PLY file of the C-alpha trace (Angstrom):
ply
format ascii 1.0
element vertex 225
property float x
property float y
property float z
element edge 224
property int vertex1
property int vertex2
end_header
-130.71 14.39 -107.11
-132.13 14.84 -103.74
-130.41 16.04 -100.18
-133.28 15.56 -97.42
-132.72 17.17 -93.55
-134.17 15.00 -90.87
-134.95 15.97 -87.48
-137.38 14.89 -85.10
-140.76 16.08 -83.73
-141.52 16.24 -80.16
-143.70 12.73 -80.87
-140.55 10.99 -81.71
-141.34 11.05 -85.73
-138.89 11.40 -88.03
-139.59 14.70 -90.81
-138.17 15.52 -93.44
-137.90 19.03 -91.72
-136.35 20.66 -95.50
-135.33 19.60 -98.89
-133.16 20.73 -101.45
-133.98 19.06 -105.46
-132.13 19.24 -108.56
-133.43 18.15 -111.69
-131.95 17.85 -115.17
-134.14 19.64 -117.70
-132.70 19.21 -120.70
-129.48 16.93 -121.05
-128.98 18.01 -125.11
-125.51 18.41 -125.75
-124.71 22.38 -125.44
-128.48 22.87 -124.44
-128.54 21.74 -120.97
-130.83 22.89 -118.49
-131.31 22.58 -114.90
-133.53 23.22 -111.99
-132.79 23.57 -108.01
-136.04 23.72 -105.62
-135.52 24.64 -102.01
-138.26 22.61 -100.16
-139.53 23.50 -96.25
-141.46 22.04 -93.83
-144.17 24.61 -93.02
-147.32 23.82 -90.99
-146.65 20.02 -91.16
-146.69 20.22 -95.21
-143.76 20.29 -97.42
-143.60 23.57 -99.79
-141.59 24.78 -102.33
-140.10 28.18 -101.46
-137.48 28.49 -103.88
-137.14 27.43 -107.48
-134.14 28.38 -109.78
-134.49 27.39 -112.98
-132.31 27.89 -116.18
-134.68 30.97 -117.33
-136.77 32.41 -114.28
-136.44 32.33 -110.47
-139.88 31.73 -108.43
-140.30 32.46 -105.02
-143.42 30.66 -103.28
-144.53 28.58 -106.24
-147.13 26.66 -103.74
-148.68 30.15 -103.83
-149.48 30.20 -99.97
-149.23 32.95 -97.45
-145.65 33.42 -97.79
-143.96 36.21 -97.07
-140.83 37.83 -98.87
-138.58 40.64 -97.36
-135.12 42.09 -98.63
-133.28 44.76 -96.03
-131.35 47.67 -96.91
-128.59 48.47 -94.64
-130.97 50.97 -92.91
-134.24 49.17 -93.51
-135.38 45.91 -92.54
-138.40 46.11 -95.07
-137.03 47.82 -97.71
-139.11 45.58 -100.14
-141.80 43.89 -98.70
-144.26 41.21 -100.11
-147.10 40.45 -98.13
-148.27 36.69 -99.46
-151.58 37.21 -97.23
-153.03 40.32 -98.63
-151.14 40.48 -102.00
-149.63 44.05 -101.64
-146.08 45.27 -101.98
-144.70 47.33 -99.59
-141.40 49.74 -99.71
-140.02 50.88 -96.46
-143.32 49.88 -95.21
-143.80 45.67 -93.61
-147.83 46.30 -93.39
-148.03 47.90 -97.07
-152.40 48.86 -96.95
-152.79 49.01 -100.53
-151.56 47.43 -103.95
-148.29 49.10 -103.59
-147.40 51.09 -100.57
-144.35 52.94 -99.84
-143.21 54.89 -96.76
-140.02 56.25 -95.37
-139.78 58.65 -92.49
-138.49 62.33 -93.61
-138.86 65.49 -91.35
-137.68 67.24 -94.63
-140.07 70.52 -94.71
-138.30 71.57 -98.02
-138.68 70.81 -101.66
-135.20 70.05 -103.67
-135.51 69.58 -107.03
-132.03 67.49 -107.39
-133.24 63.23 -106.86
-130.07 62.66 -104.88
-130.55 65.89 -102.22
-134.26 64.56 -101.40
-134.60 62.69 -98.46
-138.63 62.67 -98.06
-140.65 59.89 -99.67
-140.26 60.82 -103.42
-140.90 58.86 -106.61
-138.39 59.55 -108.66
-139.17 58.87 -112.63
-136.16 59.34 -114.69
-135.93 59.30 -119.02
-132.16 59.73 -119.60
-132.24 60.72 -123.26
-131.78 64.30 -123.16
-133.41 65.49 -126.14
-136.13 68.21 -126.10
-139.55 66.69 -126.59
-139.27 63.49 -124.93
-141.02 62.57 -121.54
-142.06 60.47 -118.80
-144.70 59.93 -116.92
-147.62 58.07 -115.10
-150.44 56.31 -117.04
-154.03 55.05 -115.74
-155.65 52.22 -117.54
-158.21 49.74 -117.44
-158.24 46.79 -119.28
-161.85 45.58 -119.36
-163.12 42.32 -120.49
-162.74 42.93 -124.16
-159.66 44.94 -124.40
-156.45 43.09 -126.55
-153.95 45.67 -124.84
-153.75 47.77 -121.69
-154.67 51.47 -122.91
-154.41 54.46 -120.84
-157.85 56.21 -119.89
-155.65 59.19 -118.20
-152.35 59.90 -117.73
-149.73 62.96 -116.27
-146.47 63.42 -118.56
-143.76 65.77 -117.66
-141.98 66.91 -121.14
-138.41 67.93 -121.41
-137.98 71.34 -123.47
-134.58 72.23 -123.06
-131.95 73.70 -120.60
-131.21 76.62 -118.51
-127.77 75.93 -117.81
-127.41 72.61 -115.61
-131.02 72.34 -115.08
-133.25 70.92 -117.56
-137.08 72.48 -117.54
-139.96 71.83 -119.54
-144.07 71.45 -118.35
-146.22 69.02 -117.07
-149.74 67.82 -119.19
-152.49 65.79 -118.31
-153.80 63.36 -120.89
-157.88 61.85 -121.04
-158.48 59.41 -123.49
-161.78 59.58 -125.53
-165.20 57.10 -126.49
-163.44 57.20 -129.69
-159.89 56.35 -128.15
-158.27 59.68 -128.71
-155.79 60.30 -125.98
-155.62 63.94 -126.09
-153.63 66.93 -124.01
-156.32 68.67 -121.63
-154.78 70.70 -119.02
-150.69 72.39 -119.15
-148.84 73.61 -116.63
-145.58 75.48 -118.51
-142.28 76.57 -116.07
-141.45 79.67 -118.15
-143.62 80.34 -120.86
-146.75 82.36 -120.28
-149.78 81.77 -119.67
-148.21 79.40 -116.73
-151.65 77.10 -117.44
-153.53 75.90 -120.27
-156.97 74.05 -120.12
-158.21 72.94 -123.54
-155.51 73.85 -125.47
-151.69 73.44 -125.98
-150.63 76.94 -126.27
-152.86 80.26 -125.77
-155.71 80.88 -127.73
-155.10 84.09 -130.08
-158.81 85.20 -129.30
-161.83 83.71 -127.19
-161.88 79.93 -127.65
-165.25 77.94 -125.83
-164.16 75.62 -123.59
-160.55 76.66 -123.02
-158.84 78.83 -120.04
-155.46 80.24 -119.55
-153.77 82.22 -116.64
-153.83 86.02 -116.74
-151.10 86.79 -114.21
-148.53 85.26 -112.48
-150.94 85.24 -109.14
-152.39 82.15 -110.82
-155.92 83.61 -112.14
-157.58 82.15 -114.87
-159.83 83.50 -117.76
-162.06 81.28 -118.91
-164.19 80.99 -122.07
-167.60 79.09 -122.65
0 1
1 2
2 3
3 4
4 5
5 6
6 7
7 8
8 9
9 10
10 11
11 12
12 13
13 14
14 15
15 16
16 17
17 18
18 19
19 20
20 21
21 22
22 23
23 24
24 25
25 26
26 27
27 28
28 29
29 30
30 31
31 32
32 33
33 34
34 35
35 36
36 37
37 38
38 39
39 40
40 41
41 42
42 43
43 44
44 45
45 46
46 47
47 48
48 49
49 50
50 51
51 52
52 53
53 54
54 55
55 56
56 57
57 58
58 59
59 60
60 61
61 62
62 63
63 64
64 65
65 66
66 67
67 68
68 69
69 70
70 71
71 72
72 73
73 74
74 75
75 76
76 77
77 78
78 79
79 80
80 81
81 82
82 83
83 84
84 85
85 86
86 87
87 88
88 89
89 90
90 91
91 92
92 93
93 94
94 95
95 96
96 97
97 98
98 99
99 100
100 101
101 102
102 103
103 104
104 105
105 106
106 107
107 108
108 109
109 110
110 111
111 112
112 113
113 114
114 115
115 116
116 117
117 118
118 119
119 120
120 121
121 122
122 123
123 124
124 125
125 126
126 127
127 128
128 129
129 130
130 131
131 132
132 133
133 134
134 135
135 136
136 137
137 138
138 139
139 140
140 141
141 142
142 143
143 144
144 145
145 146
146 147
147 148
148 149
149 150
150 151
151 152
152 153
153 154
154 155
155 156
156 157
157 158
158 159
159 160
160 161
161 162
162 163
163 164
164 165
165 166
166 167
167 168
168 169
169 170
170 171
171 172
172 173
173 174
174 175
175 176
176 177
177 178
178 179
179 180
180 181
181 182
182 183
183 184
184 185
185 186
186 187
187 188
188 189
189 190
190 191
191 192
192 193
193 194
194 195
195 196
196 197
197 198
198 199
199 200
200 201
201 202
202 203
203 204
204 205
205 206
206 207
207 208
208 209
209 210
210 211
211 212
212 213
213 214
214 215
215 216
216 217
217 218
218 219
219 220
220 221
221 222
222 223
223 224
């Protein structure tokens, strides 16, 4: 069924300004499916701005220069999709990169408690409180011949345990070599000394070529070649 909303333009023509369309996709008893579409006139052309089906919701199915914006209580562009530039903004109405997050904050101190953070901070949380688990960010390039997305490099935060209320751990920088081995190259430890390890995952017992360790809390490095 279709419901049309008509109006007259300044030339005296009756125009279908908007349309609500409902279609039955499957009339099998017990498996019925339907779709509802919201069509709106845009620059003289009827556009499908919103489609709600049994298995998906699609905004801007006609793939036109149509922005999408979600407001929160204090931010008019909490989520913004720039339809013309193919960019996503979080708190940013004019994203300047593929993903652009913005927030105005005068905070000058770092706080480890996420709920107390008022500055633009990205929190990636692993809810499993198990020693050795991790969360991280991977950097990938699929390539024309790749069948799966593989990280060429990554940064991981590893959970080692709890000191009372607060968890502690280390951060590790990984790279993938030409043979496909994804291995740790730099580690920054929280409490175990040495605090910085390069080319090794624990302090070498002797000079090992290609490794480096921090020798003091001041952060100096001793390298081995």
